[in-house]
N, C-alpha and C positions, 0 to 999 in steps of 0.2 A: 744293232747300234748304228747310229748315223756315222758316216765317214769323217765328218768334220765336227769337232767338239771345241767350242770356245767358251771360256769362263769369263764372267764379268762380275763386277761388284766393287765395294769400297776399296780404296788403295790401302795396302799394308795388311790385308787379312790373310795372306798366304796363298794366293792363287798360283803364282809362279812356283813357289816352294812345293806345293802339292803336286804339280805336274812334273817337276824335276825329280821329286822323290819316286813317283810312279815309273818314270821312264829310265831312271838310273843311267848306266853307262851306254845305253842305246842312243842317248842324245848325241853321241859322237857320229851317228849315222843319219842325223836329221838335216833336211834342207831348211830353208827359211832364215829367220833372224831372231836374235834376242836383243833386248835393251838392258843395260846395266847402269846402276847409279855409280857415278865416279865420286869418290870421297877422298878427302885429304886425311892425313894421319890423325887428326882430331875428330874425324867423323863428320866434318862439314861437307855438305853437298856442293860439289864443283860443277856438276852437270850430268848429262846422260849420254852414254855411248852406245853405238850399234855394233854388233858382232854377228858373224854367221852363227846359226843355231848350234852347229857342231861345237862351238866354243863354250857351250853351257857348262860342261864339266870342268874345263880349265881354259880360261881365255888368255893365259899368260903367253901363248904362242901367236896371238893375233894382235894386229894393230887396231886400237880402238878408234872408232869414227865418231867424234863428238858432234852431236846434232843440236844439243842445247848446252849452253855454256853460261854458268853463273859466276865465274871466277872474278870478273871485273866489276861486280856490283850490280850489273843489270842482268838481262837475259838475252844472250846472243843466240841466234838461230842459224843453222847452216842447212838450208834447203837442199844443197847439192848432195848431201848424204842420202837423202831419199830420192832425189831426181836421178841419181846415177847408181850408187852402191847398192841401195836397197832393191832397186829395180833389177839389178844383176843377180842378187841373191834370190829373188823370187823366180826369175827365169831359170836359174840353175836348179831349182828345187825339183823339177820334174825328173832329174837323174838320181834322186834319193828315194829310199823306200817310204819315207813319210816326211812331213814338214811340221815345223813349229814356228808360230808367230807370237812372239812375246816382247813387247805388246804392240797392238796396232789399234788404229782408230783415233790417233792423235792428229796433230796439225798436218801430218804427211798426207792425209786423205784429200787435202785441197791442192796438192801439187799434181798437176795434170799427168805427168809422166808416171808417177807412183800409182795414182788411182787407176790409170789404164792397165798397168802391169798387175795391180791387185785384182782387178776384174778378171783378167786372163787367168791368173793364178787360182782364183776361187772356182773357176770352171774346170780345173784339172780333176781327174779321177783320183788324184793323190790323197791318201789319208792326211788330215791336218788336225793339229791341236794347238791351242794357244790362249792368250788373254786379250780380250777386247775391252777397250776403255769404257768405263761406265759413264752414264749421262752426267753424274756428279763430277767425275774427273774431267770430262769434256768442258763443262762450264768453268771449272777452276782453271783449266789450261787456257780457255778463251780469255778469261779475265787477266791471267798472268802475262800472256803474250799479246794482248790487245788484238785478238783475231777477228772480232766482229761476229755477226750472226751467220755468215756464210759457213763457217766451220761447224757450229752445232747442228745446222741444217744438214750438212753433208754427213756428219756422224750419225744423226738420226736415220737418214736414208740408208746408210750402210747397214746399220743394225736391223732395220726393217727388211732389207734384202736378204740378210743372213737368216732372219727368223722365218721368212717365207720359203726358204730353200729346203726341199725335202731331205737333202743329204746333210743338212747342218743342224746341230743342236747348240743353242746358246743357253747357258746355265748361269743363273744368278747365284753367286756365293755370298751369303749374308753374314757369316760369322767364321772366325778362325777354326780350323779343324773340322769343318762341316763334313760329317760322315757320308751324307748322301752324295755330295759332290766328289768326295774321295773315291767312293765306290764306282761312280760313273767314269772317272778318270782311269781307274784300274781296269774296268771292263773294256774301255776304249783301247787301252794299251795292250791288253790280252788279245784283243781281236785284230788289231792293226799293226802292232809292233812285234815282229818275230825275232829281231836281233836283240840279244840280252848280253 
């Protein structure tokens, strides 16, 4: 099994849930980062926050880093979250038994500091698992944020680089509860995650 396993596919079909289910409490020992939807009490999306991957089980002890903010009617973007905080989380990952990136391949890949840190991170011998934005999600994000064509070109290049890497497996998840993908994630976890 390849050391790096990244799931991609339509938004909302359970890629992150499947990974979190397979990894269980061992997520407390993961390097990297996760992204979480920030919702108000009515379930309205307020934005997206970045946390250390170890916060996946319970992020109540961590300060959310809001990188997309929809609260004021528009779409505010804080590039500094990826310019500084996410870069630090990637660099610290080498001290963990494995890393999780959930999710990556968004607008952050056109931020030079993040892209350089991501390139270094992906060359580590560290086992990695995560969710890579699909081409459809990239196009939707481009349109929502008005990012232009540089962003989808960078996202396509990132995916191409990952797919050409012998240590990386990028798997398309096409439907909720996809048993083939579930088995791949379980196999990866059994091989690379020894902490339970």
